[in-house]
C-alpha positions in Angstrom: -120.0 38.2 -37.7 -118.8 38.8 -34.2 -121.5 36.6 -32.7 -120.6 33.8 -35.2 -117.0 34.0 -34.2 -118.0 34.0 -30.5 -120.1 30.9 -31.2 -117.2 29.2 -32.9 -114.9 30.1 -30.1 -117.4 28.8 -27.6 -117.8 25.5 -29.5 -114.0 25.1 -29.8 -113.6 25.9 -26.1 -116.2 23.3 -25.2 -114.6 20.7 -27.5 -111.2 21.4 -25.9 -112.7 20.9 -22.5 -114.2 17.6 -23.5 -110.9 16.5 -24.9 -109.1 17.5 -21.7 -111.6 15.6 -19.6 -111.2 12.5 -21.9 -107.5 12.7 -21.6 -107.8 13.0 -17.9 -110.0 10.0 -17.7 -107.5 8.0 -19.9 -104.7 9.1 -17.6 -106.6 8.1 -14.6 -107.4 4.7 -16.2 -103.8 4.1 -17.0 -102.7 5.1 -13.6 -105.2 3.0 -11.6 -104.9 0.0 -13.9 -101.1 -0.1 -13.9 -100.9 -1.3 -10.4 -103.1 -4.2 -11.2 -100.3 -5.5 -13.4 -98.6 -6.7 -10.2 -100.7 -9.9 -9.7 -98.6 -11.4 -6.8 -100.2 -11.4 -3.3 -99.8 -8.2 -1.4 -97.3 -8.0 1.5 -98.9 -6.7 4.7 -98.6 -3.0 5.1 -96.1 -1.6 7.6 -96.8 0.8 10.3 -95.1 2.3 13.4 -95.1 0.2 16.6 -97.1 1.4 19.6 -94.0 2.5 21.4 -92.9 4.6 18.4 -89.4 3.0 18.0 -90.0 0.2 15.5 -91.8 -0.8 12.4 -94.4 -3.6 12.4 -96.8 -5.2 10.0 -100.5 -4.4 10.1 -101.0 -7.3 12.4 -98.4 -6.2 14.8 -95.5 -8.5 13.9 -92.0 -6.9 14.2 -90.4 -5.9 11.0 -86.6 -5.5 10.8 -85.5 -3.1 8.1 -82.5 -4.6 6.3 -82.1 -2.4 3.3 -80.0 -2.5 0.2 -79.1 0.6 -1.8 -79.6 0.6 -5.6 -80.3 4.3 -6.3 -80.2 4.0 -10.2 -81.9 0.6 -10.4 -85.2 1.8 -11.7 -83.6 3.9 -14.5 -80.8 1.6 -15.6 -82.0 -2.0 -15.1 -83.6 -4.3 -17.7 -86.2 -7.0 -17.6 -84.4 -9.5 -19.8 -80.7 -10.3 -20.1 -78.8 -7.8 -22.4 -75.3 -7.3 -23.7 -74.1 -5.2 -20.8 -76.1 -6.7 -17.8 -78.5 -9.5 -16.8 -82.1 -9.1 -15.9 -82.8 -7.4 -12.6 -84.6 -10.6 -11.6 -81.1 -11.8 -10.6 -80.7 -8.9 -8.3 -84.1 -9.2 -6.6 -83.7 -13.0 -6.1 -80.2 -12.6 -4.7 -81.2 -9.9 -2.2 -84.2 -11.9 -1.0 -82.0 -15.0 -0.5 -79.5 -13.1 1.6 -82.2 -11.8 3.9 -82.7 -8.3 2.8 -86.2 -6.9 3.3 -86.1 -3.5 1.6 -84.6 -2.1 -1.6 -83.9 1.7 -1.8 -84.1 3.3 -5.3 -85.1 6.5 -7.1 -88.0 6.5 -9.5 -86.7 9.4 -11.6 -83.1 10.3 -11.0 -81.7 12.8 -13.5 -78.1 14.0 -13.4 -78.0 17.8 -13.9 -78.2 18.5 -17.6 -78.7 14.8 -18.4 -81.5 12.8 -19.9 -84.0 11.1 -17.6 -84.5 8.3 -20.1 -84.3 4.7 -18.8 -82.4 1.8 -20.2 -85.1 1.4 -22.9 -84.8 5.1 -24.0 -88.2 6.1 -22.5 -88.5 9.5 -20.9 -90.7 9.7 -17.8 -92.5 13.0 -18.7 -93.9 14.8 -21.7 -91.4 17.5 -22.7 -89.8 17.3 -19.3 -92.9 18.5 -17.5 -93.1 16.7 -14.1 -96.8 17.3 -13.9 -97.4 15.3 -17.2 -96.1 11.7 -17.0 -95.5 10.3 -20.5 -97.9 7.3 -20.7 -98.7 5.0 -23.7 -101.5 2.5 -23.8 -99.5 -0.6 -24.6 -97.3 -2.9 -22.5 -93.6 -2.1 -22.1 -93.7 1.0 -24.2 -93.1 3.8 -21.6 -91.0 4.6 -18.6 -93.7 3.7 -16.1 -94.2 0.2 -17.4 -90.7 -0.6 -16.3 -91.4 0.9 -12.8 -94.5 -1.4 -12.7 -92.4 -4.4 -13.6 -89.7 -3.6 -11.0 -92.2 -3.2 -8.2 -94.0 -6.4 -9.2 -90.7 -8.3 -9.3 -89.6 -7.0 -5.9 -93.0 -8.0 -4.4 -92.7 -11.5 -6.0 -89.5 -12.0 -4.1 -91.1 -10.7 -0.8 -89.1 -7.5 -0.9 -90.4 -4.0 -0.1 -89.4 -1.0 -2.2 -88.4 2.3 -0.5 -88.9 4.6 -3.5 -87.8 8.2 -3.9 -90.0 10.2 -6.4 -87.0 12.3 -7.3 -83.4 13.0 -6.2 -83.9 16.4 -4.5 -80.3 17.4 -4.9 -80.6 17.0 -8.7 -83.7 19.2 -8.9 -82.2 22.5 -10.0 -83.7 25.9 -9.1 -85.2 26.3 -12.6 -87.3 23.2 -12.2 -91.0 24.0 -12.3 -91.5 22.0 -9.0 -89.4 24.6 -7.2 -91.2 27.6 -8.6 -94.7 26.1 -8.3 -95.5 23.5 -5.6 -98.6 22.6 -7.6 -96.3 20.8 -10.1 -94.8 18.7 -7.3 -98.4 18.0 -6.1 -99.5 16.8 -9.5 -96.4 14.5 -9.8 -97.0 13.1 -6.4 -100.7 12.7 -7.1 -99.9 10.6 -10.2 -97.6 8.4 -8.1 -100.1 8.0 -5.3 -102.9 7.2 -7.8 -100.8 4.7 -9.7 -99.0 3.0 -6.9 -100.8 4.0 -3.7 -102.4 0.5 -3.2 -99.1 -1.3 -3.4 -98.7 -2.3 0.3 -95.0 -3.1 -0.1 -94.1 0.4 -1.3 -92.6 2.9 1.1 -92.2 6.5 0.1 -89.0 8.4 0.6 -89.0 12.1 0.0 -85.8 14.1 -0.4 -82.6 12.7 -1.8 -79.2 13.9 -0.5 -79.8 17.6 -0.9 -76.4 18.6 0.3 -75.8 21.5 -2.1 -76.5 25.0 -0.6 -80.2 26.0 -1.1 -81.4 22.6 -2.1 -82.5 21.1 1.2 -85.7 21.7 3.1 -84.2 24.5 5.1 -84.9 26.6 2.0 -88.7 27.5 2.0 -89.3 26.7 -1.7 -87.8 23.2 -1.2 -89.8 22.6 1.9 -93.0 23.6 0.0 -92.0 21.3 -2.8 -91.6 18.3 -0.5 -94.8 19.0 1.4 -96.7 19.3 -1.8 -95.3 16.1 -3.2 -96.1 14.2 0.1 -99.7 15.6 0.0 -100.1 14.6 -3.6 -99.0 11.1 -3.0 -101.3 10.7 0.0 -104.3 12.3 -1.9 -103.7 10.0 -4.9 -103.6 7.0 -2.6 -106.8 7.9 -0.8 -108.7 9.1 -3.9 -108.7 12.8 -3.1 -107.6 15.5 -5.4 -107.3 18.9 -3.7 -104.1 20.6 -2.7 -105.2 22.3 0.5 -102.4 21.4 2.9 -104.5 18.5 4.3 -104.3 14.8 3.6 -105.2 11.4 4.9 -101.8 9.9 5.8 -103.2 6.5 6.8 -102.6 4.8 3.4 -98.9 5.9 3.2 -95.7 5.2 5.0 -93.2 8.0 4.4 -89.8 9.2 5.4 -87.1 11.6 4.1 -83.6 10.9 2.8 -81.3 13.7 4.2 -78.0 15.1 3.1 -74.9 13.3 4.4 -72.5 14.1 7.1 -74.3 12.5 10.0 -77.6 14.3 9.4 -81.1 13.0 10.1 -84.5 13.9 8.6 -85.5 14.7 12.2 -83.3 17.9 12.1 -85.9 19.6 9.9 -89.0 17.4 9.6 -89.5 15.4 12.8 -92.9 17.2 13.5 -94.2 16.9 9.9 -97.5 14.9 9.9 -96.5 12.8 6.9 -93.1 11.8 8.3 -93.6 8.3 9.9 -90.0 7.5 10.6 -86.5 9.1 10.3 -83.6 8.3 8.0 -80.0 9.1 8.7 -77.1 9.5 6.2 -73.7 9.2 7.9 -71.7 9.2 4.6 -69.2 6.6 3.3 -65.9 7.0 5.2 -63.6 5.1 7.5 -64.0 7.3 10.6 -67.6 7.5 11.6 -69.6 7.3 14.8 -73.1 6.8 13.6 -74.3 5.6 17.0 -74.3 9.2 18.1 -76.9 10.3 15.5 -79.1 7.3 16.0 -79.0 7.8 19.8 -80.0 11.4 19.4 -82.9 10.5 17.2 -84.0 7.7 19.6 -84.3 10.3 22.4 -86.5 12.7 20.4 -90.2 13.2 21.3 -92.6 12.1 20.1 -90.6 8.9 19.4 -90.3 7.8 15.8 -88.3 4.9 14.3 -84.9 5.8 13.0 -81.9 4.1 11.3 -78.8 4.8 9.3 -79.8 4.5 5.6 -76.5 5.4 4.0 -73.1 4.7 5.4 -69.9 2.7 4.6 -70.6 1.5 1.1 -68.6 -1.7 0.7 -66.0 -1.6 -2.1 -66.0 2.3 -2.1 -63.3 4.8 -1.7 -63.9 7.2 1.2 -65.9 10.3 0.3 -63.7 12.2 2.7 -60.6 13.6 0.9 -58.8 13.8 4.2 -58.9 10.0 4.5 -56.8 7.5 2.6 -57.7 7.2 -1.1 -55.8 4.1 -1.7 -58.0 1.6 0.2 -61.7 0.7 0.1 -64.4 0.2 2.6 -64.4 -3.4 3.7 -66.7 -5.9 5.5 -65.5 -4.8 8.9 -66.5 -1.2 8.2 -69.9 -2.4 7.0 -70.5 -4.5 10.1 -69.4 -1.7 12.5 -71.9 0.7 10.9 -74.7 -1.9 11.1 -74.3 -3.1 14.7 -73.5 0.4 16.1 -76.6 1.8 14.5 -79.0 -1.0 15.5 -77.6 -1.3 19.1 -78.0 2.5 19.5 -81.7 2.2 18.9 -82.1 1.8 15.1 -85.1 -0.1 13.9 -82.9 -1.6 11.2 -80.0 -0.7 8.9 -79.3 -0.2 5.2 -76.3 -1.8 3.5 -74.7 -0.5 0.4 -72.1 -1.5 -2.2 -70.4 1.0 -4.5 -71.3 -1.1 -7.6 -75.0 -0.7 -6.8 -75.1 3.1 -6.2 -75.0 3.9 -9.9 -76.1 0.4 -11.0 -72.8 -0.2 -12.8 -73.2 -2.0 -16.1 -70.5 -3.7 -18.1 -67.9 -1.2 -19.2 -69.1 1.6 -16.9 -67.5 3.5 -14.0 -68.9 5.8 -11.4 -67.7 8.1 -8.7 -65.6 7.0 -5.7 -64.2 3.9 -7.3 -67.2 2.1 -8.8 -65.9 0.0 -11.7 -67.2 -3.5 -11.1 -70.6 -4.4 -12.7 -73.4 -4.8 -10.2 -73.9 -8.5 -11.1 -70.3 -9.3 -10.2 -70.7 -7.7 -6.7 -73.8 -9.5 -5.6 -71.9 -11.9 -3.3 -69.6 -9.4 -1.5 -68.8 -10.5 2.0 -70.6 -7.7 3.7 -73.9 -8.5 1.9 -73.8 -12.0 3.3 -73.0 -10.8 6.8 -75.9 -8.4 6.9 -78.2 -11.5 6.9 -76.5 -12.6 10.2 -77.5 -9.3 11.8 -81.1 -9.7 10.8 -81.3 -13.3 12.1 -79.7 -12.3 15.3 -82.2 -9.5 16.0 -85.2 -11.6 15.0 -84.1 -14.4 17.3 -84.6 -12.1 20.3 -87.8 -12.7 22.4 -90.2 -9.7 22.1 -87.8 -7.6 20.0 -90.2 -4.6 20.2 -89.1 -4.2 23.9 -85.4 -3.8 22.9 -83.8 -0.6 24.2 -80.3 0.9 23.9 -78.5 1.0 27.3 -74.8 2.0 27.5 -75.2 2.2 31.3 -74.9 -1.5 31.4 -71.2 -1.1 30.9 -69.0 -0.7 33.9 -66.0 -0.1 31.6 -65.5 2.8 29.2 -67.5 2.4 25.9 -64.6 3.9 23.9 -64.7 5.9 20.7 -63.5 5.4 17.2 -63.2 1.9 15.8 -63.1 0.3 19.3 -66.5 1.5 20.4 -68.5 -0.9 22.4 -72.3 -0.7 22.0 -75.0 -2.3 24.2 -78.7 -3.1 23.7 -81.0 -5.0 26.0 -84.5 -6.1 26.8 -86.5 -3.4 28.7 -87.2 -6.0 31.4 -83.5 -7.2 31.5 -84.2 -10.6 30.2 -81.4 -10.4 27.7 -78.5 -8.1 26.7 -76.2 -7.9 23.7 -72.8 -6.2 23.8 -71.0 -5.4 20.5 -67.2 -5.1 20.8 -66.1 -3.7 17.5 -62.4 -4.7 17.8 -62.6 -7.5 20.4 -61.7 -5.2 23.2 -62.5 -6.6 26.7 -65.4 -4.9 28.5 -67.1 -5.2 31.9 -70.9 -5.6 32.4 -73.0 -4.7 35.4 -74.8 -8.0 35.7 -77.0 -6.8 38.6 -78.8 -4.5 36.1 -80.3 -7.5 34.5 -83.3 -9.6 35.7 -82.8 -12.2 38.6 -81.6 -15.7 37.9 -78.7 -17.3 36.0 -77.6 -16.1 32.6 -76.5 -18.1 29.6 -73.7 -16.5 27.7 -72.9 -16.8 24.0 -70.2 -15.3 21.8 -71.7 -14.6 18.5 -69.4 -14.2 15.4 -70.8 -11.6 13.0 -68.5 -12.7 10.2 -69.6 -16.4 10.1 -72.9 -16.3 11.9 -71.8 -18.9 14.4 -71.8 -19.0 18.2 -69.7 -20.3 21.1 -71.6 -21.2 24.2 -70.3 -20.1 27.6 -71.1 -21.7 30.9 -74.0 -20.3 33.0 -73.2 -17.0 34.7 -74.4 -15.8 38.1 -76.3 -12.6 37.8 -74.6 -10.4 40.4 -71.9 -7.8 40.6 -69.8 -7.0 37.6 -67.9 -9.3 35.3 -65.2 -8.7 32.6 -65.6 -10.5 29.3 -62.8 -10.9 26.8 -63.9 -11.7 23.2 -62.3 -14.8 21.6 -60.0 -12.7 19.3 -58.9 -9.1 19.3 -57.8 -6.5 16.8 -59.0 -4.9 13.5 -61.7 -6.9 11.9 -62.2 -9.0 15.1 -65.7 -7.8 16.2 -67.8 -10.0 18.5 -71.2 -9.9 20.1 -71.8 -11.2 23.6 -75.4 -12.4 24.0 -76.6 -12.7 27.6 -80.0 -14.2 28.2 -82.0 -15.7 31.0 -80.9 -19.3 31.3 -84.4 -20.4 32.4 -86.2 -18.7 29.6 -85.4 -21.2 26.9 -84.4 -18.4 24.5 -83.4 -19.8 21.1 -79.7 -19.6 20.3 -79.3 -17.4 17.3 -77.2 -19.6 15.0 -75.3 -22.9 14.5 -72.5 -23.7 16.8 -69.0 -22.8 15.7 -66.7 -25.6 14.7 -63.8 -26.3 17.2 
């Protein structure tokens, strides 16, 4: 009788093993075939430039990161118009038309104690188990089908997606990924297997872990992040062994840090999976994000960096010590962008409070979000970010651009009147940003020989005013056309003999 039972147990065990293998094959099939749903031509992969400070496409062309923040888009958007919001197609098309190049969003973002279900009511995991994504064989019948659609729609519009697997600050200490890095590896491996061939996808680990004990300075959290990164890379390359080793060539990864002027570099700069750094300055009126960008730019080995979260347009300040009766405006948005880029950033990320929580009709969210996302698409700051991108892409050989405050003979200033400088490494051009139209003096002899052509560029309208040619010797004071709050200007100095293109249309007289 005992032998019979043993045989039965043996057969049952073998059958269970077969079923598990079959389920695993089905899961693998679904994961690998899902990416094929995105039929649009692939965008070229991005990589770090040879000098370590910028991002470029696989064929070496400069890539300017102009991001938009839509943290809840994956979970709250819809494919077709509904009663409380239009299709996310409207969002992607609008952002592409304005010149944005990257959309930042979180694949699974769950408020503490809340449901992880998306707008269609689909949960991402079986019984909340992050190692077991909930997959169904049909189209549009699980959480991941909408992720597929969103990624495909972004690609169709020529946009890249900077996707966070989770929001680290919302991962509580009782989450299995914290107790067992193997769970984080399995989730990462699923993502890498399903989406690893999507060349327009950029991986962002972390997620605003500002609460005590939830950032990577806690060992269990560092182990979680490392395991997830390894799982993504292994899934993308076809490996499946959590051994602390991975082929990072098929992934582009960074880390979203907590706010307050922090950078991923503070904890992770030497990590082999971290290709570039992200900064979160935090939405407020008084910020000096050029300091954090400059500190990152000076690190060795060099890695690209930029401010990925600062001065959300339409937002109340997150600093209770600042006025709570006014909102972040276009001038705040522009200062953050130009200060960050001129200090050495490889780009910049814009944000609007309506898009943080993907506000739908009738909803509100923290720090003043009350306008539906689709009514905030054409905010002034969003238009003006496109002017920044076009200006930077008009520069000859932008990969040779460096920050250089030493070009100023006058004080750079602090606070809202700070003046920032960037130039070509060979001195063929220089750009000076005066945040409030304050006059400044430039050491012209620090630029290359010959005459200079001067242009005042208006970052509000994207127009320019041409100056007469300037002799390149000694120092010279420049006074922007207008002064005061909201009156920022960029002086563009370039080699008059170099036939450098003027960045924009001429201003009307």
